[in-house]
C-alpha angles and dihedrals in degrees: 000000000000112000106229136160093216094074110094117186116188114254106273096235124171089251093054092047090050091053090048090051090058097048096041091056107103088213094056114125117244089244091057092043093053095042096052093037089057091051091053092044089056090054090049093050094047090050091047095051090051087065092060121100119268134194127212112261131178127208134180114243127220090265093054098257128128120249114202100215143149139251133192107274100202141041115266137209137171128222115196116196106233123275114000093033089062088071087076096054099083093052091047091051088055090055098038111016096182098046118136114242128207127180136218128184115198120164135177119242108245092223105036096028087220120139119245129191111232103166140009131173117167137168111274092237097044091125088068095050140083106243130214105200107202119205119140098207129051107179117144094357095229097117090038090059090050091050094047089050090059090057093046091050088053089057100259110149112237092236090057093064123093109189109208116202133174092206130009133186122223092240092048091052090047092051094050096042094049091052096039111022094170095056117099123226125202119188138164093219139014103212126222099249148304120275125224091280092051093253117144117250126247082006136158107246121244104341095198094049093048094044097046095037101244089133128027102236112350094256095116111141110267094006112184112255094201143283 
């Protein structure tokens, strides 16, 4: 895998591993899956926002002293990849209630396995913004490249994109980082590998289905492991 400083896994604490243990269990209830996924998503978003640029900013405290602090230096927006990426929206709204939200829908053709853009709606000034690209699963990287290309075509500089993933495969990271070395990736886990069907191992099943309740536990035969 490409060695790159722009890949930022969350610290693999005992607490994070315990939460992953719950949601990776194929017998986990949907309530538990959603609850612990949201906790991890909050950690991912906080870590991602820490990678954004800041300017020095001073304020006067309640006791009349000066605090030498920071403030975000650039405008921000988020772009969830429909549908699984929308699972991250509610947590992001809690952190940043006024954030602008765009949407992209990219899906792989079942026969050709090639990624196709079906829908895109972005803020008019997105080229001037820092962008949090929200997509829980980074497996082969094919759909990720197609999604990133939509942002680049809209004028977003590569270095202004933070790609937020729940899980990422080594080969998917390698594919994205080779194509876009200035882009930053934040993930809660770098998986062991992809299997012969391009499913992440040990994996989690289909994140969107499990989160939104369109399957019971993500153990559907041939469940998609991500894009």
